N, C-alpha and C positions, 0 to 999 in steps of 0.2 A: 905467420903461422907456425905450426907444429915443428920442434926440430926434432930430426930421426937420431937416437941414441946407439949405435949399433945394429943389429938385425932388426928389431922390429918394437923397440923402444920409444914412446915420444915424449917429449916434455913441451906441453902447451906453453905459449908465449903469450895468449890470451886471456889464459886463465877460464874456460867456462865455468860456469856456476850453475847449481842445483838450484832452480825456482821454487820446485814443489814437491813433494812427493805422494802417493797415497797405497795404502792397503787393503786389499780384500781377502777373506778367509773363510774357513767354512766351520763346520761345527769342534771338530777335533782343535784347529786354530783357538779357536773362542778359549777351548778348557788350557791349552798350552800358557806358557810362561810370558808369553809376550802378548797376550791377548788383547790386553788395555791399549798397546800401540797402534792396531789395527784400526782404520777407518767404519768398516763395516765389515760383518761377520755374521753369514747365515747362520739358521739353526738346525737347518737339514741338509744343506749341500747342492739343495735343486737350484736354488734362487729363484725360485717361484718358474722353472722352463720345465719342458717334458724328457727332457734327456741330459745325459750327463754333458756330453759335448756342448750341448746348447747352455748349460749352467756355465760351462767354460767360457763360451762367448758373451754371457750376461756378466760373468766376472772381470774381463778385461773391460766391459764398459763402462762398468761401475768404477773402475781402478782411473782409466783416463778420465771420465767426468770430473770425479774427483778430485785429480791432480791439478785440471784445468782450472777450476772453481777457486782452490787453493792457492794457486798462483795469480788470479787476475787475469790469466789467458784464455781468449776465444781462440776457438778452432782453426779460424780463420788466421789467426796470425803463427800457428804451426807451419814451418816449411816442409819439417819432415816429422815421420814416425819411423820409428825402427822397432819393430814389435815380433814375438815367435813364442812358441809354447812346444808343445811334445808331441802335437798331433799329425797326421798325415797331411802334407801341403799347408801345416802351419794354420790349420781351419782354426784354431781357439783364436788366433788374431785376426787373420782376413774377415770371417763372418763379424767376431767382434767389434770391429774397428772401421767397414765397410760405409757406414753410415756418416762418418767425419769430414769425408773428400777432403782429407788431406795427402800430398804424395806418401806412398808408402813403402818401406823395404823389408819386406820378411827376413826373420833370419832363422836357422837353426842351428845353434847351439847345445841345443838339450836344455841340463841344468845351469850351462856358462851362458846361457842368452843375454841376462840383465848385463853382466859386466862388458859382452861383445857390442850391445847396444849401445851403453855408455861410451866405452872406447869410440865407437865410429860417429857417434853423436857430436863427441865433444872435436875430433878431427873436422868434420863439419863445419861446424861453428869456429874453432879456432882459425881455420884456413878460409872465414868468410862465406863460404856457400851455403850458409845455413843464419838465419837470426835466433831462432827458437826451435829446438828439437823436442820430441816425446820418445823415449823409449819404455815398450812394454813388454812384460813376460807373465804366462801365468802355466799353470798347470792345476789337473783335476784326478784325485786318486783314482776314481771310479773309470775315469774314460780312459786315463792311461795304463790300469789292469787290463782293460778291454782290448787297448791294444797291443799291448807288449808282454802279456804273461800268460794270465788264465782265466775266464770269466769268474766273476766273482761268487757264482752259484758253486761253482767247483768244490768249494772249499779246501783247496790244496793247502798243505802247513807250510808255512813261511820259513826259512832257515835262519838261523842268527845273524846272518851275514846280508840278510835282505835290510832294506831301508824304506820308509812310507811315505809316498809320493803325497806331496802338500797338496792340500785342496786351496791355491792361494792365486791371486795375481797381483802384480805391483806397475804401478807409473810412475815413471819420473819426468818433468818439464826443466830442461836447461836451455838457458840463455849465456848472453854476456852481462859481465860487471854492470854495466849503462841501463839494464833492465830492471835490477833490484829496486825497489822502493828507496827514495829518500830519507825515510825513518828507519829502514831497515840497517841495524848497527852488526848482525852475526849471520855470516852466509857459509857454507861448502863452495869448495870450488874444486876441478878437478887439476892435478898438477902432471902427472905421469899417467900415460896407459902404456900395457905391453900385448901385443897379441902371439898368443901358443902357439905351437907345432905339434902335430899330432904323435902322439905316442902309442905303440901299442904292444902294452904288457905279456900278451897273451893269454888275456883272462876270456876264459869262454864261459863263466856264469852269470847268467843273467840277474842271477839274485847277488851278485859282489858288485855292484857299483864301483863302493869306494875304493876295492884294488884297483879295478880298472883304471880310475881317474888318477890316483894317487901319484904315479911316474908323470903324467903331464902338469901336476902341479909342483913335482920338485924340480923338474927342466924349468919351468919360468920361472918360478922363482931364484932359481941358481943364475938364469941368464939375465933377471929384472937387475937383480941384487949386481950384478960386475957390471950391464949398460947404464946404469942411473949411477954407479960410485956411490951406491948406500949399502946399509945393510941394516940386520932385524931389529938392532938396538935404536935405529933413528925413527923407530915408530911407536905407538903410544899401545896399537893393536894390530893384530894382523888375523885379517877374516877369510877362511875358505867356504866353500859353498860347492856341493853337498857333499866331502868325502866321508861325513858319517864318523863313528867311533874305530871300525878297522880303518878307513883310508886314511884319518887322520896317524893313526898310529905308526899307519905304513910310511907318509909322509914324513915323520920326525925320522924314522931309520933311514930313509934314503938320502935328507940333509945332513945326516949325522956324519954318512959315508965322506961329504966334502966341508966338514968342519962348520957348518950351518946348523945354527940352533935357534929356533923359535919356540920351543913349547910351553915359555913364561908370558908370553902376549899374544898366543893364538888361542883363537874360539873358531870353531866351525858352524855354520849358521844350521846345518843339519842336525846340530847338539841343542842349540839354542831354541829352535823354534817349538820343540816338543818336549816333555818330561820323560825319559826314556823309563823311568822307574815306574811310573804310574798308568804311563799311556800308551804300553806296546807299541812300540813304533821299532825294536830290534835296534839294528846298529843306528837310527836315527833319523830323520827327515832327508828328501831330495825332489827333485823336481823342478823346473823353469822356475814355479813361483816360490819357490823356499827360497833361497837367496835374496831375490827381488825383495819378497814382504819383511824380509829380516832386516834388510838394508831401509826399509820405508819405515817399519815398525819400531827399530831398535840401532841399529848403526847411524843416521840420520839426527834421531833426536838426540843422542851421546853426544855427535858432535857440536849440533846447536847449544847445548846446555853445556858446554866447556867441560864435560866428563871426559872427552877424548876430544885430540886436536891435530892427529897425523896419524892417518891409518892408510891399510892395503886393503882392498877389497880384490879377492881374485875368487873365480867361479871355476868350477870343472863341469866339463859333458862328458856321458858317454855317448858315442857315435855309432851307435847300431842298430839294426831292425831285428826283428824275428827273424825273417826271411833269411839274413846272414847268420844268423845264431843256429837256426835250422839244419843249415849248408856244412855246420862245423867251423866256422869262421870266428875267430878272436873278436874282440869288442875295444877299437881303439880309442882314446881318450883324447880332450882339448880341455885348453884353460886359457883364459883370458883375465888383464889384470887391470884394475885403477887405482891410482893414489889420490885420496881425498884430502882437505884438507880444511881446517877450520879457520875464520879471517874472521877481524872486527877492524870496525872502520879504527876504532882510537888507536889499535895496535900499527907500529912502526916496522910491520913484518914482512914487509913486500908483497901483500895480498893487495 
């Protein structure tokens, strides 16, 4: 089973593997740089439903169904689903996945949900408590804006620090190495995972999520490198999600104080999903579906193609509610991390 390194970093002994993944997106995602990597893209963000919330339910269904089909896994073969979104009571997940009839653990890590789910699924599989598990996360621009900020009809001007909530959902199916088809020569495995500690930088601006989340990312990176005895140069790419432009710059500054520099190998999912110059997303993308869909549409394909081989995937979340912000409280941040590695059967690299 997983070996604990330090406070909350885990080294997986049995190396859970990613059997498949799928990404579903809306119109803005279709027109973004990663549009071709999505499995399904809707033309008007409704997904054939009557409300934005029901559209998000449908997105989760589509992503999970597609991931299961790609892995040739039946729903009854799943031991657990870890899923979450941005809505109250995680209704995008619970309503979207209730028909599957699979044991369900709802998660709320805001934009960090996909990394949190991968961590938990990995621990369950490595400990022998699950054979196959699924992770799902979603967000919808319109449902999120209705809940967190202002009615869309109000037309309030968005400040430069704001980020655009992705209309996207992603699902990942995990299992054991022996679940891979015999003719599968390349796969992606989980090596490490690390759970974050809540950080509160006393940000009270609900339109500046990057600044609220960056300290949590910096704190986790510092602890992970120390506990895993690794350094940024040990990885070909380090992905965060979703700090956007403001949060990424702040992250570099915070890490530089500890002589840690990741700028030459860092990408943020919020900056990869959209074209900031042409799509008017201000500081970048965000939302629980943002880093999940970038993982499925870009990061995992890059690993399988051999253009990447060893990456860190750290997702951040802002843990706030409109009620608490209206009461004058600050916005805490959280981050979770997984280390993903490409393996080939022909290689003698310990995979």
